[in-house]
C-alpha positions in Angstrom: 16.0 -27.3 -14.2 18.1 -25.7 -11.7 16.8 -22.8 -9.5 18.3 -19.5 -10.5 18.7 -16.5 -8.3 20.2 -13.0 -8.9 23.1 -12.1 -7.0 26.4 -9.8 -7.2 29.8 -11.3 -6.8 32.2 -9.2 -4.9 35.7 -10.7 -4.9 34.9 -14.2 -3.0 31.7 -13.0 -1.6 28.2 -13.4 -3.0 25.4 -11.0 -2.2 21.9 -12.4 -3.0 19.5 -10.0 -4.6 16.0 -10.0 -3.7 14.2 -13.0 -2.1 16.0 -16.6 -2.1 14.5 -19.8 -1.8 14.8 -22.1 1.3 17.3 -24.1 -0.4 19.9 -21.4 0.3 20.8 -22.1 3.9 23.0 -19.7 5.7 24.5 -21.9 8.2 25.6 -24.7 5.6 27.6 -24.6 2.3 25.8 -24.6 -0.8 27.2 -25.7 -4.2 26.5 -23.0 -6.9 27.4 -22.2 -10.5 28.1 -18.6 -11.3 27.6 -17.1 -14.7 29.3 -14.0 -15.3 26.8 -11.5 -17.2 28.3 -9.2 -19.9 26.1 -6.3 -18.4 28.3 -4.5 -15.8 26.4 -4.3 -12.2 25.3 -0.9 -11.2 24.8 -0.8 -7.4 23.4 2.2 -6.0 22.0 2.6 -2.5 18.4 3.5 -1.6 19.6 7.1 -0.9 21.6 7.3 -4.2 18.4 5.9 -6.0 16.2 8.6 -4.3 18.5 11.1 -5.2 18.4 10.1 -9.0 14.7 10.0 -8.9 14.5 13.5 -7.4 16.7 14.8 -10.4 14.6 13.2 -13.0 11.6 14.5 -11.5 13.0 18.0 -11.4 14.1 17.6 -15.0 10.4 16.6 -16.0 9.0 19.8 -14.2 11.8 22.1 -15.7 10.7 20.8 -19.3 7.0 20.8 -18.5 6.8 17.2 -19.8 3.2 16.8 -18.5 1.9 20.4 -19.3 -0.7 19.1 -21.9 -2.5 17.0 -19.1 -5.4 19.1 -18.2 -7.0 17.0 -15.4 -4.3 14.4 -13.8 -7.1 12.3 -12.3 -8.9 11.8 -15.8 -5.4 11.1 -17.4 -4.6 8.6 -14.8 -7.9 6.5 -15.3 -7.4 6.7 -19.2 -3.8 5.4 -18.8 -4.6 2.8 -16.4 -7.3 1.3 -18.5 -7.6 -2.3 -18.5 -6.9 -3.8 -21.8 -7.9 -7.0 -23.4 -5.4 -9.7 -22.6 -4.2 -11.8 -25.8 -6.4 -14.9 -26.4 -9.4 -13.7 -24.3 -12.7 -12.1 -25.1 -14.0 -9.0 -23.4 
């Protein structure tokens, strides 16, 4: 099976997303097959992502989304409880 990497194609330039294997040398050409996905690529910078996160958190605060949580530490422990994995005994 051929290795697969995520990337963004901008004109004739490929921008690799995340870590890439050692097979992709920056100083030598590498043969690739590119498949165009149906989903449009949404590229936002870290600053833009931070603003979106801040807006989402402000909205959650406005609607009192977690008002029913009396003790956040207890709530977190309950939410993060380990579950039995499929095919395994406790």
